[in-house]
N, C-alpha and C positions, 0 to 999 in steps of 0.2 A: 142437528134439528133443533138443538136447544136455542141457538143463536136466533133461526129465524122464528120460532115461536115466541122468544122472549122480546125481541129486538123489533121495531119498524124499519123499512128499509132506510130511511133518512138516518138511521142510528148506526147502520153498518160500518160508516167512514170511522167513528169512534170505536167500535168494536174492533175492528181492524189493527188502528193504531194501538191499542191497549193490549192486543193480543200477541202483536210483533210475530205473527204465524204466517207462512207463506201459504198453507193449505187454506188459512181464513181468506186471506187477501186473493187467492186465486177464485175460490167460489163464490167472494160476494161483493168485488170491487166493482164498482160501475164502470170503470174504466175498460173492464172486458168487452161493454157493448158497443165500444168505438169500432170493433173489426166488421160489425154490421149494419150500424146505424147509417152509415152513408149511401147503402144500396137504395136504387129507386123503387121500393117495395112500398104499396099503398094498400088501401082497405079492400081492394077486389082481389087480392093475391091471396092462394092458399099455400102455406109453409109446411114443410115437413123437415124437422129438426132432428137427425140422426144422432145419438150419442148427446143427449141435453144435459146429462151430468146434475148437477145441483141447481140448473137454470140459471146460470151466469149471462146468457143473451136470450133465454126463452121471453122475459119480461118485454125486453126491446123489441123483439119480433111480433108478440102479440099487441104491442102498442102501434105498431107499423102495420101489420096485414090484419085480412078479414079472420083468418083462421090459423092457428098453430097445432100442428101434431108432433109430440115428442116421443121418442122411441129411445128408451133407456134400459141397459142391462141390470142395473143395480135398484134394487126395490127401496134401499135406504136413500140412495141420492134422488130417486124419484119422489119420494115421499118429501124430502126436503125442498124440492122443485114446487110441488103441489102446494105445502103450507107457504112457501115464499110468495107464491102468486096465486093466492085463494081468492083475490079480489077480480081476478080476470074470469070473464066467462067464454072466450073463444081460445082455450088451450085445453087439448087431450092429451094424457101422458100414458102409453102404453109401456108395461115393464116387460122385458124380454130379449132376446137374443134378435137383432135383425134378420140374420139369415133365416129364422124361423118366421117371424113376424111378416117380413117381405111378402112370403106366399099369399097372406091373406090380404094384403092392401088392393083395393080396387080404386082408390082415389088418385086423380092427378094433380100434380104439384105444379105451382108457377116458380116456385124456389125451393129447392132442397139443400140443406147445409150439411156440410163434412168439416165441422170446426175442430181440429184436434182429433180427429179421428180416422183418416185415412191410412196413418202410420201403423195403425193396430190392426190392420185387416187380417193379418197373419194369426192373430190370436183369436178371432171368432168367425172368420169363413174359412169353413173346413174344405177348401178346395186345392188342387195343384197350384194354381195361380191365384193365390185369393185377393190381389189389388185389382186385377182386371175383372174377376168376378164380381168385386162390390161396386166397382163403376158401372159395369153392365147391369148389375140389379138396381141400382139406383136410377138409371137412366130410363127404365121401363116406367117409371112413376112420375116422369116428367110430361108436364102438359105442352101441349103446341107452342113453341118459343119459350119453354120454361128453361130455368138456368141452375147450374148446380155450383153452389158456392162451396169451395175446398180452402179452408186455412192448414196451413202445415208449416215446419220448420224447413228451412234448407239447410241440408247436409252438410253445405260447403260455407252456410253463414259466417261472416268474418268474427262474430263473436268467439266463435268456437276455436279459430287459430289464435285469438286474442287472449285465450285462457279461460273461458267458460266451460263448465262440463256440459256435455251432451244431456239434454233436459229429462231423454228417457231413461238412460242406462247409468246416469249420475257419475259418469267417469269421463276423465280427460280424452279428448280426440278419438274416442271411440266412432263416431258417424263419419269424420273424416277418413277413418281407416278402414271404412267400409263394414262395419260392426262384426269383427271377426270373431268375437266370443258371446255373442249375444243373438237371440231368436225371439220372435214375437213381436218385435217393432223395428221398423225401418223408415227414414226419412229419405227423400230426394233431391237431387240437383235440380236445376231449372229444365236443363235438356232430358233427363229422366223423367221428371215429372210430365212435360208438354208430350214426350213420346208416349207415356202410359195413357194420357188423356185421348190423344190422336189416336191410338189403337183400339180405344174402347168407341170410338167413333166421335168424340167430342171436338168442336172448334173452341179455341182458348183465349181469354184475354188476361194477362198476367197482372197482378197489382203486387206493391211490394209495401207492406205494413211496417213502420219503423217506431220504436227499435225492433219490435218484434209482432207477431199476431196477438200475443196474450194480452199485453197492456200498451197498445200502439197509441200515439198520439198524432202521427201523421201517416197518410196511405197515399203513396205515389203510385204513378203508372208509366206504360211505354211512352207515353204521351207528353207526362210530365214526370221526369225524373230530377232527383235531387241536384242541387248544386252545390261546389265544393265550399266548403265551411258552414253548410246547413245542419249536416248529421253530427251534433254534438252530445247526445244522450248516450255516455258510453258505458256506465255501471248500472246493471239492472239486475244482478244476482241476487234476487231476493230469497232463492231456495237453497243456496249452496254455497261453500267458500269458492273462491277463484283467484287465480292469479292474474296480472296484468302483463303479458308479454309485451305489448307495444299499445301506442295511442292509437285506438280504433278510428277517432275523427280524421286525424291525418292520414292513416291509411285508406280511410275510406275517399277522402278528397283526391288520392292518386287514381284509385280505382274508377272513380268518375271522370277523371281526366283522360282517362285511358278508355273509356268507355265499358268496363267490365262491371260497374255496380249492379246491374241485374243478376249477373251470378254470383255474387258473394251478399245480397241481400238477406239478412238473419231469417226472414219468413217470406214465404208466399201467400198470396190470396188471389185464387183462381177462378174466373167465372167462365163455366163451360156451358155449352148448349149442342144440340145436334143442330140447329139452325144458326143463321148468322146471330152474332151477339147481340146486333142492334136490332133484332127481331121485338116487336112489340116495345121499343123504347124511341121516344123521341130524342133524347139525348141522355148520356151517360156521364158521371162522374169521372174526371181524369186526377183530382187532386182533392184531398180531404184534410185538414189540420183543426185538430181539435185543442180549445182552450177550456178544458173541464175539470182543471185541478184548482177550482177557484170555487169562492163562494157561490150557492145557487143563482144569484141575481146577475151574477157577470158569466155564466157559462155559454160559449159560444162556439159553433165549427164555421170555419171558412171552407168553402166547397168552389171549385172549378168545376162547371159542367160544359159538355162539349157537344153538339149537334152532328148530325152525320155530314153536315157541309162545313165541317171543322169552326164553326163559329162557337167561340166561347163567352160565357159570363160567368162573374163571380158573385157569390151569396155569402153573407154572413148570417146564420140562422141562430135562433134561440134554441137551446137544448132543454131548457125547463121553462114553463109558463112565467116562473118569477124572473126571468130573463127579458121578458117583453118589455118592459120599461128602458132597459138598456140599449135595445135594439131601436126604438124609438128614438132614444137619445142620439144615435149615429146618425140618425137622418137629420136631426134637428142641426147636429153638429156641422152636417154638411151645408145646409142652408145659411147657418150663420158665417162658415169659412168663405163660402161664395161672395158675402158681402166683405169680410175682412181682407181677402187676398186681392182685391179688386184693384189694379193699377200696380200690381207687382208681378214677379215672375212665378209667383206660385198660384196653382190652380188645383182644388180638391177633386178628387176622381168622382166622375158622375154617379149618381146614387138614385135608387128608387125604392119606395118603402112598400112592402108587401104584407099588410095587416093580416094577423091570423084568420081574420074573417073573410077573405078575399082568397079565389083560387090560386096561390102562387105554385111554382114547381115543385112535384114531389121529390125532394132531396133530403139526404140525413135523415132519414126515418120521419119526416114532418109530416105525419098522418093527423094530428090534433090540430083543429083550425084556432086553437088557443095560441100557437106559436107565431110569433112574428119573424120577418126576414128582412134583409134590404138586398138588392141588386145593385152590383156596382160593375163598372165597365171593367173589361178586360185588356190591360194596357199591354203593348208589346213596348220594347225600348231597353233600356239598361239601368239599373239602378244605380244611384250615387254609390253605395258602397262597391259594385261590381266595377264601376267605373275608376274608383280609386285604386281597387285591385291592378286593374290594367294599367293605369298609369305607373305604379309601382314596378310591375314586372317590366315596364319600358323604362324603369329609371327617371321618370319624369318626376321628381321629386318636388321642384318649383311648382309645377303645375299643382301638383297637389295640395301643396301649401296654400296657394291662392284661391284653390277651389274651396277648401275648409274655410278661408277667411271669408269668402264669398258666402257660404253657407251660414256663418256667425252673422254676417252683416243683414242676411235676409231675417234670421230669427229674430234679430232685435229690432228690426224695422217693423215686423207684425207683431211680436210678443213684449215689444219693449217700450210701449208709446207712454208709458205712465211711470209712477215711481211704486215699488213693491211695498204693499203694507198686509202685515199678518192678518188672517181672518180666522174664525174659529173653524169654517170648512176646511182651511190650510192646515190647522193644528190635528183636526179629525184623522187627516191622511198622513201627514208628513211629520207630525210631533211638534211638541213646544221647541222651538229654536231661537238662539242669540245670535243674530247677524251682526257681524263686525263692520259691514260694508251697506251703502245704499244700492239697491239693485233695480233695473228697468225692469217694468213689468207692464203688463195690459191685462184688463177687467176680464178677458176671456183667453184660456191657455189650450193650444193644441200640444198635449203633453208628450206626445209619443213621436216627435219628428226626428226619429233615428235614419241614419243614412239608406238601410234597407227599405225603407218607407218612401223613399223620394226617387221618382222614375223620370228620365231623359228620353227624349227621342234619339234614337241613335244615330241619327246624322248630324243633328243639331247640338247634341249634349247639353252642356251647361248655357249654352247660348240662346237656347229655346225654353219652352215651359218647364217649370219644375213642377211635375205632377206629385200631388201628395197622395199615396195609395189609402193610408189608412188612420181615422181620424176617432177610432173607438174611444180613446182616452184623452177627454177634452174637460176642462173645467172652468166654470162661471166664475171664478175667483183669481186673483192674481198669483202667479207662481214665477220665480226670479227667472229671466230669459237664459242666465247664465247656468242655470241648473239644467234647462232644456239641452244645451250646448253641451254641458258636461256628460248628460246621458248618451248622447250620440257619439261623443268621443270614447267613453266608456266601453260601450257596447261593440263599437266597431275594432279598437285596440286591445280588448279584453284576450282575444283569442289569437292575437297578432304580435305576441310578446317580442319576436324575432324578426318583426319588422324591419326591412332595409330602409324604409322612410324615417323610421325613429332613430334608428341607427346614423343616418345622414343627419337629422337634426343634433344628436347628440354630438358628434363630431362637430358642431358648430357651438357646443354648449348650450343648445337649446331643447326646449322641453315643448311638445304639442300642446300641453294643459295652459301653461304660461303664455304660450304665443296667443291662445285665446282669451287670455284674461283671468285665469284659473289658478290661484296658488295652491298650496299642499294643504294649508289648513282648508280650503275651500273643498278640495278634492275629497278629503276625508268627512266634512259636513254634509256635503252631496251624497257620498256614498251611504252615509247612515239615512239621510232622507230616502234614497232608492230603496233600501231595504225596509222602510217603514211601509212605502208603497206597496211593495211586493207582499208582505205581511197584511197589509190593509185587504188587498184584491182576495187573497185567500181565506182570509177570515177565521182562522182556526181550523181549516182543512189540511190534513196532511198529505202533502203532496207526494208523488212517488220518489221523488229526489229524497225528500224528507225521509219516507219509509225505507230507502234504499240504506240510510244512515243507522236507521233504528232497528232494522232487522237483525238478528243472531247470525250473521255469515260474515265472514272475512273476506277482505278485499285488500291483495297485496301485491306490491311490484315484484319481479324477480330480484331485483338488488336489495330487497328486505328480507330479513329472518323469517320465515312463516311461522315458526312458534311464537316469538316474541308478538307477532301482528295477531295472532289467534288469542293469545291473553290479553291483549290491551284493547281489544275490540269493544264497541259499545260504552266506551267511556263518556260519551255525550247523549246517554240515554240512562242514566242513573234511575233507579226506583225511589220513590220518594214517598212516604206515607205521613198522614196528619192524624192527630187525635184530638178529639174534641171532649176527651175525659173517659172515653170507654175503651182506650186502647187502640192500637194500630191493628187494622183490617186491610184485606186486599181491596175492599170497596171504597177506601178512604186512601186515593193515591192523588198526587199533585203530578202533572205531566209537563216535564220541562227538558227542552233540548239545549245541553251546555256548549259552550264553546269549547273546542280541544285544541292546543297548539301542538305543533310538532313534538315537542318534548314532554307531551302527556299532561300538561299543565291544564286544569279544567276550572272554567268560571261559569257562574250560572247565577240568576236572580230567581227565587221561588216566591212566587205571590201568597200572602196569607190572608186568611179570613178572620174576622173578628174572634170567631167562636173556636178558633184553633188554640189548644194549650200545649201540644207537644208536636214535635216533627222528628222523622226518621229518615235518614238518608243512607242508601245502600248503594255506596260509590262503585262496587266491583262485584263480581260473580266468581272471584278467584282469589287465592292468597297473593297478598302484596305488600309493598311499604308504601305507606299514604302519610304525605305531610301537609297538616293545614296551614293554608297561608292567611286565610280570613275567614271569620264568620261575622257578618255583620248586620244587626237589625235596623231596618227603617221603622221608628214608631210613629204614634199616631199624629204626634205635632210636627212631624218631619225630621225630627233629629234623628242621629244614629247611635247605636249603643254595639259595642264589641262583646261578643260571646267568646268567654275565655274557657269555661268549664263545661264539659259535656260528657256523657255516657258513652262507652266505646265496648265492643267484644273483641279487642287485640292486645297486643302487649305494647307499653309505651315505651318508647326509646327515649323521648324526651315529651314535654307538655303538649307539644304540635305534631310529634311524628309517632307514628302506630305502626307495628307489623301485624298483619291480619294473617292468620292460619287458619283461615275458613273460607268458603265460597259463598258466605253470607255477610259478608262486612257491614258492619252497622255503626252510624255515628246516631245518637239520640240527645235531642235537645228538649230540655223539661221547662215547665213554666213559662211559656213564651207570654211577653207583657200584653196585657189585654189592648186591642186594638192595633198592634204591630202591622206594618203594611207588608213588607217583604224582608226576607233575609238573602243577602249576597253572600254567595260561597265561593271561596276558591281554595283548590288544593291540587296537590302532584302526585303523580302514582309511578312508582318504581318496581320493577320485578327483580328478585334474586332468583338463582336456579341453584340444583343441586347441593353440594357441600357448604357453599357460601349460606344459603339459606337456611339450611338445617342448623348451622353453628350459631347463626344470630338469633335464630328463634329458640334454642336452648339456652342460650345465655339470658335472654329475656325472661323464660320461664324461671329459671332459677332466682333471677334479680326479683321478679313479682313474689315469688314463694317466700325470699327471705325478707321481703318488706311487708309481710303481713303480720300486722300487731294482734295480739290476742287479747280478748276482754279481761279486763281487770276485775276485781271484786266490787271497786267502787262503781265502775262504769255499770256492773249488773244492779247494784243497789239504786243507783242515779234512774235507769230504765224502768225498774220496778216501781218506782217512786214517781214516775212520770215526770223526772226532771230533765232527762234526756231521751232523746227520741233514737230508737233503734232504726238504723237504715238497713233494710235488706234489698240487695241488689239482684237482678236476675242472674241466673247461672252463666258464668263466664264474663260477666260484664264489670267493669270497674269505671272510675271517674279517671279523666286525663291529668286532672290535678286535685288537690286536696278541697282548696275552696275556690270562690269566683274571685276574680279581680276585679275591684270597682276604682274606676278612674277617678 
């Protein structure tokens, strides 16, 4: 309650990032809305949300629908929901048990949601068959053609076999084993869930949220199932430690090839109706993919809509009014590319612009007329990515080689008509760069020409038109054509390290990057440029991938020692506090994501403000041995200065190596130079266990005690005469060395 009262919704992302709490993320993350925001709900619809909780999806439903009625058992959660959405005038919240409230409901609803609710029916429906009873009770309140929307985990979801704990019991494998020791909660397999719905009289249409329904970024359907290589989001255990028993992505690929994905999808979303699912719908979504872990001005959804006659169209939709200029730019990009690609094999996918003021198709929650979208042609064929995969499976390595060369030639033809010159716009996105070579470039750059964005006609392949699917990222300033080629190679081969094609080239002493004119130094340069681009588009937003790293939960493979992995977690998210003269407080934090190597070497750059006078780094939350490799300040004039003396609350092995016998390890830097820009930090962390740790700690304690100097009579006189300063350090703190070393 405190959070929703103190912070605006736009600030929730930073609250989540700072809290590093699964509970806060689960209730407040806007990603939760993805599970419903693709549904064709419009302002004529009445929605009943059962089990509304703290309102994770209530706001989105209210934005889409004419009215939303929430039923929630918890008064506390209902108050949070009400406070969170106090600006909406179309939300009603009823507190109580649905079993009792349902008897008083007279309204009929176009959509009723059971998002994370059905599995708990045993706990609040007091009948011998609570699951059927809940579905029958809900069904009574559907309007003609109305739809029940149910989201629930799959009992046999692949992530549970791969080492995730069951979401509701918090134990390994309990769902797969049939909940032998648990009551009050139960999930279902696809067959069980479909049977349950059918027995309650519903017709059903299954969707498959990925990686699960809680925080999905993609929604698949029976009409549009994932392809091998698409399911790469493997680690999303925000709530609990997990083991990794196998590579989920590779196993999903095998299941996809065997036609078994639907039975092992981690979650289900089911549309159910007493009538035909198509009733009252001219078209239904068969696929939705969200790109909303970005800065608000770039948040879009890609949706494929299918009509009753199976005709399909693709839409890119603004998920925020601040995204409208970006959507308009996509259409402008299409018009520009039509001219640039004229006379080549390349052709941009046909595009139509729907301004928010026009009546566009009601998709992905686009109820506000302020949100723009573009409609793209749905192309059938084979992507360059999948065609290369097919060629590799047939051992046609030289054909692959020739095809990649032709791709490089096309990129150079349309993207290398001039000489690259660095502009300020380039620096803003890719950073200041020192290029050792002269590169070909054009004034306009279609940046995202990766292999999956190029589609061939199935019959003509590379001999026909090269259709360019996506031109969302296009810049009106030069970018080296070689960088565009690098990105395509990188994103294709990144998850194909065991590629037989690469092995074939290696046997000949060849490398695919060098074959395309990109040497090792350029690979490193372009890799860093790509990193800058990704940082630019998220603009400080903590993506779920980043939050996975920041959350206090361990992820370990079976071949690692669980104890060590648990201790060494979160090295990349040290707590950093600054002081402007008033001491260190929880409000004064600097958030930095450090780089951590496999041998627990930590490196990071901490930005400094001109008013900072002190800095405190809490490197770990457990006892450890820490070796400081480097503490280097960048001063106001750009010069660097080594920091050799600092306060710490451990025992010194030597001037740079400290044993911390505490779960609150601290390094404190005092008297920061005025105007210092940043502090570069490098240290490594090692664990000791049992008798080894105790023996070393005891030895260092004895060394510290014996090294203490008693204050002499002369010292006391000098202090009293104010000729010498008495330095009083906090309890348990000492300096790593007697004095600062000046170079």
